C-alpha positions, 0 to 999 in steps of 0.5 A: 452470964450477967448481961450488960449494955452498951449504949449510944447516945449522937441522936441520929446523924444520918449517913455520908454522901457515899451512902455509909451510917453515921449512926453507933448505935445503928452501925454497932445494932448492924453489926451485933446482929451479923455477928451473932447471925454468923455464929461468931458470938457463940465461938467467944471471938466478942460479946454475946449479944442479948439483944437490944434497947430503942429509945425507951421512956426512961420516966417508964421505968423510974427510978432506974433511968432517972439520969436520962430523963433529961437526957435530948434523945430517948436512950438506945442501948445494947444488950452485951455479955459481962466480961469481968475482969478484961483488960485491954491487950497490951504488950505485957498481956499480950503472949503469941499463943494468946494473939491467935485469938486476935487474928482467927476472931477477927478473919471470923469476923470478916466471913460475918460480913462486918468491917471493924474500921477501929482496929487497935489492941484497945478494942481487943480485951483480954478475958481470964488470960485465956482469951480476946475477944473483939468489941467495940462495932459502933463504927462498923460496917456490915455488908451483903455479900464479899464482892471485890469492895468488901474483899481487898480491905479485910485483908486491910485489917487483918494486916493491922493486926498482925501488925498488931501483934508482932508491935506488941511482941516485940514491946514486951522483949523490950520490957516496956509498960503497956501504953508507951507507943500510940498504935 
């Protein structure tokens, strides 16, 4: 596989009063650590996670990182599997057989103690027309066990995924072009 990277640079805005992490890089990195540890990457339901680079000095990698030399923050990156020819899930590439991977994926994501927090078809990629891969964990939260607060939110996210399947299926039956509706 050819790796690619997900780049984040929002500095470190810290945490909300309730303790939610606002750092996009840290949120995505924590999610991928859990996803790899719990075998979700191995199930090809999310991109394979190869590692990360945290605050690299771009001048040490001149000329390759020359575009980052004058940035306010040093770049950080998450190294992920490259998914050639992937496209966002929409009503044209939707099928009930394929969509089961979206539901299976969110179930395994939750079993890895991750709440995605950005449940939309745009974050489900159809890869080679044979599988759906979940992406975009930059606002995800991780937790250490499935408690009374975590389980209801998992159920909520799963219901959202299932509702998108129904909406995409209906749009497909109507012959609508992709992205006609915002959901």
